matplotlib code that plots the C-alpha trace (Angstrom):
import matplotlib.pyplot as plt

x = [4.0, 1.0, 2.7, 5.7, 3.8, 2.0, 4.7, 6.9, 3.8, 3.2, 6.8, 7.4, 4.3, 5.6, 8.9, 7.4, 5.3, 8.6, 11.1, 10.6, 13.9, 17.1, 17.8, 20.7, 19.0, 18.9, 19.0, 15.2, 14.6, 12.7, 10.7, 10.8, 8.4, 9.3, 12.7, 15.1, 16.0, 19.6, 22.0, 25.5, 26.6, 24.6, 23.1, 19.4, 17.6, 15.1, 12.1, 13.4, 16.4, 13.8, 12.0, 15.1, 16.1, 12.8, 13.1, 16.9, 15.8, 13.9, 16.2, 17.9, 15.0, 13.0, 9.3, 5.8, 4.8, 1.7, 0.4, -2.1, -1.9, -3.6, -5.8, -6.5, -3.0, -2.2, 1.4, 2.3, 5.3, 8.0, 11.1, 14.9, 16.4, 19.8, 20.2, 19.0, 16.2, 13.0, 9.6, 6.5, 3.2, 1.7, -2.0, -3.7, -7.7, -8.4, -11.4, -13.1, -10.0, -7.0, -3.5, -0.8, 3.0, 5.8, 9.2, 11.6, 15.3, 18.3, 21.3, 22.2, 19.6, 16.1, 13.3, 10.0, 6.9, 3.5, 0.3, 0.1, 2.5, 5.4, 8.4, 10.2, 12.5, 16.0, 18.7, 21.7, 21.0, 24.8, 24.6, 21.7, 22.4, 21.6, 18.3, 16.8, 13.4, 14.5, 17.2, 16.7, 17.6, 14.5, 12.1, 12.3, 14.3, 12.1, 14.6, 14.8, 11.6, 11.4, 15.3, 12.9, 10.9, 11.1, 9.6, 8.8, 6.8, 6.2, 3.4, 4.1, 4.3, 2.8, 4.9, 3.7, 5.4, 6.4, 8.2, 10.1, 9.5, 12.8, 14.6, 14.0, 16.7, 13.8, 11.6, 10.9, 12.2, 9.3, 6.7, 8.4, 8.3, 4.4, 4.0, 5.8, 5.7, 3.4, 6.4, 8.2, 5.7, 3.5, 1.5, 2.7, 2.2, 3.8, 4.1, 6.4, 5.8, 7.4, 10.8, 11.3, 10.3, 8.4, 5.4, 3.0, 3.6, 0.8, 1.5, -1.1, -1.0, -4.4, -3.2, -0.8, -3.5, -7.0, -7.3, -4.4, -5.4, -2.7, -0.2, -0.4, 2.3, 2.7, 5.3, 4.5, 5.0, 8.8, 10.9, 8.9, 11.0, 12.0, 12.4, 12.7, 13.5, 14.9, 12.8, 13.4, 16.6, 15.0, 12.0, 14.1, 15.2, 17.1, 15.0, 14.8, 16.7, 13.4, 12.3, 15.3, 15.3, 12.2, 12.4, 15.9, 13.8, 10.1, 9.8, 7.6]
y = [81.3, 82.7, 86.5, 84.1, 81.7, 85.0, 87.0, 84.1, 83.5, 87.2, 88.3, 84.9, 85.6, 89.0, 87.9, 85.5, 88.7, 90.6, 88.2, 84.7, 84.2, 85.9, 83.9, 84.5, 86.5, 85.1, 81.9, 80.7, 79.5, 82.2, 83.0, 84.7, 87.0, 90.8, 89.8, 92.2, 91.1, 89.9, 91.9, 91.6, 94.1, 93.4, 89.7, 89.0, 90.0, 87.8, 88.6, 87.0, 89.6, 92.4, 91.1, 90.6, 94.6, 95.9, 94.5, 96.0, 99.7, 99.3, 99.1, 102.4, 103.8, 105.5, 104.2, 103.2, 99.5, 97.8, 94.0, 92.4, 88.5, 85.2, 85.2, 89.2, 89.6, 93.2, 95.3, 99.2, 101.1, 103.1, 101.7, 103.5, 100.1, 101.9, 103.2, 100.6, 102.6, 100.4, 100.8, 98.6, 97.7, 94.2, 93.7, 90.4, 90.2, 87.9, 88.3, 91.8, 93.5, 93.6, 92.7, 94.6, 94.5, 96.8, 96.5, 99.2, 98.7, 100.9, 100.4, 96.9, 96.7, 95.3, 96.5, 94.5, 95.5, 93.8, 95.8, 99.0, 97.5, 100.2, 97.3, 96.8, 93.7, 94.4, 91.8, 92.8, 91.7, 91.0, 88.4, 86.3, 83.3, 83.6, 81.6, 83.6, 84.8, 88.6, 88.8, 92.3, 90.7, 88.3, 90.3, 93.7, 93.1, 92.6, 91.1, 87.8, 87.3, 87.4, 85.8, 82.4, 83.1, 80.8, 80.5, 84.5, 85.8, 89.7, 91.8, 95.2, 96.4, 92.9, 90.1, 86.3, 83.5, 80.6, 80.7, 77.9, 78.1, 75.5, 78.2, 79.7, 79.2, 80.2, 77.3, 74.3, 70.9, 69.6, 71.9, 71.4, 68.0, 68.2, 70.4, 68.4, 69.5, 72.8, 74.2, 74.7, 76.2, 78.7, 81.4, 84.9, 88.2, 91.4, 95.2, 97.6, 101.6, 103.9, 104.1, 100.1, 99.7, 97.2, 98.3, 94.9, 91.7, 88.7, 85.3, 83.0, 80.5, 79.2, 75.9, 74.9, 74.2, 74.7, 78.4, 79.6, 82.2, 85.4, 87.8, 90.7, 93.5, 97.1, 99.5, 103.3, 107.0, 106.9, 109.3, 109.8, 110.8, 108.0, 108.6, 106.3, 106.5, 104.0, 103.5, 104.5, 102.6, 102.2, 100.6, 98.0, 94.7, 91.8, 89.5, 86.1, 83.4, 81.0, 83.6, 84.0, 80.1, 80.0, 82.7, 80.8, 77.6, 78.3, 78.1, 80.5]
z = [135.7, 134.1, 133.0, 131.7, 129.3, 128.2, 127.4, 125.4, 123.6, 122.3, 121.9, 119.7, 117.7, 117.5, 116.4, 113.5, 112.1, 111.9, 111.3, 112.0, 113.1, 111.4, 108.6, 106.1, 103.3, 99.8, 100.2, 99.2, 95.3, 93.6, 91.2, 88.1, 87.3, 87.7, 87.1, 85.2, 82.0, 81.6, 79.7, 79.0, 81.8, 84.5, 85.7, 86.2, 89.2, 90.8, 92.1, 95.7, 95.0, 94.5, 97.7, 99.8, 98.9, 99.8, 103.3, 103.7, 103.7, 106.3, 108.1, 107.1, 107.8, 110.8, 111.0, 112.1, 112.2, 113.0, 113.4, 113.7, 114.7, 115.9, 118.5, 119.1, 119.2, 117.9, 118.4, 117.2, 117.2, 116.2, 114.9, 114.2, 113.5, 112.8, 115.7, 118.1, 119.4, 118.9, 121.3, 120.9, 122.9, 122.2, 123.3, 124.3, 123.9, 126.8, 128.3, 129.1, 129.8, 127.1, 128.2, 127.3, 127.0, 126.7, 124.8, 124.4, 122.6, 123.5, 122.1, 123.2, 126.2, 126.1, 128.5, 129.0, 131.2, 131.7, 131.7, 134.1, 136.6, 136.9, 137.0, 134.2, 133.2, 131.0, 129.5, 127.9, 124.1, 123.4, 125.3, 123.5, 121.4, 117.8, 118.0, 121.1, 120.6, 122.1, 119.8, 117.6, 115.1, 115.2, 116.9, 115.0, 111.7, 108.5, 106.5, 108.6, 107.7, 103.8, 103.7, 104.5, 101.3, 98.6, 94.8, 95.1, 92.2, 91.2, 89.7, 89.4, 93.4, 94.8, 95.6, 96.7, 97.3, 100.4, 103.3, 104.6, 108.9, 109.2, 108.1, 111.6, 114.3, 116.9, 115.4, 117.5, 116.7, 117.9, 115.9, 113.0, 113.1, 113.8, 110.8, 108.4, 105.0, 105.6, 107.7, 104.2, 102.4, 103.9, 102.1, 102.0, 100.0, 100.1, 99.1, 97.9, 97.6, 95.1, 96.9, 96.6, 100.6, 102.2, 103.0, 103.9, 104.8, 104.9, 106.2, 106.0, 108.8, 108.4, 106.8, 110.2, 112.2, 113.7, 115.2, 112.8, 110.5, 108.6, 110.3, 108.8, 109.5, 107.7, 107.5, 107.1, 108.4, 106.9, 108.1, 111.6, 114.5, 116.5, 120.5, 122.6, 126.6, 129.3, 132.1, 135.4, 136.7, 140.0, 138.4, 136.5, 137.2, 135.4, 133.5, 135.6, 134.4, 133.7, 131.7, 129.1, 128.9, 128.3, 124.9, 124.1, 124.1, 122.7, 119.0, 116.8]

ax = plt.figure().add_subplot(projection="3d")
ax.plot(x, y, z, "-o")
ax.set_aspect("equal")
plt.show()
């Protein structure tokens, strides 16, 4: 089904841009640039630790986000992740008419709609596996992305390093095998603001193959009011089982 393939591709790319699959924080190798000096009372803080801390701040903030992805894909949205309220619109440039997808998270329910059709699909995210692309920890949590970072260095308010995509539970084993060593060292850069919050993440996918390019995610307008409403019940139906399966088996 064309819509199913498009939906899986679009949402999976968005999960890559925001989370790369919910890895455990602080497990990568860190660089030393920008680390705090060691003292007798406190251990040194690595650049990786600082970068992970900057991403963790986003989980407790209300904010807006914007992503630019390969193939003319873009996504914008608002997030209050701490209270499980997120709304995103994804646009895919295909032909003369862009195709839009809408996603809303309200507590434990994820709603998804394709195009201008009034019908929505819903899924109880509490029943999803940790590796499912639709799991909010993979789709909307920036901490998941930075926790896969390695060789992190800091220069002022900027960070740089690499991302090990093999740490993502949503990654497809066959794709990782085809990429080989490339999958373990994907370059990235990041920026933080004066409050120590992550404001930008750029992942350079160009080295992974023909047609690949950078994925840029920006976080801004902190403190914005976030209100997300559930679609009318009459317009909602459960997400088909085959589509759920596709999200659980298709890797980033």
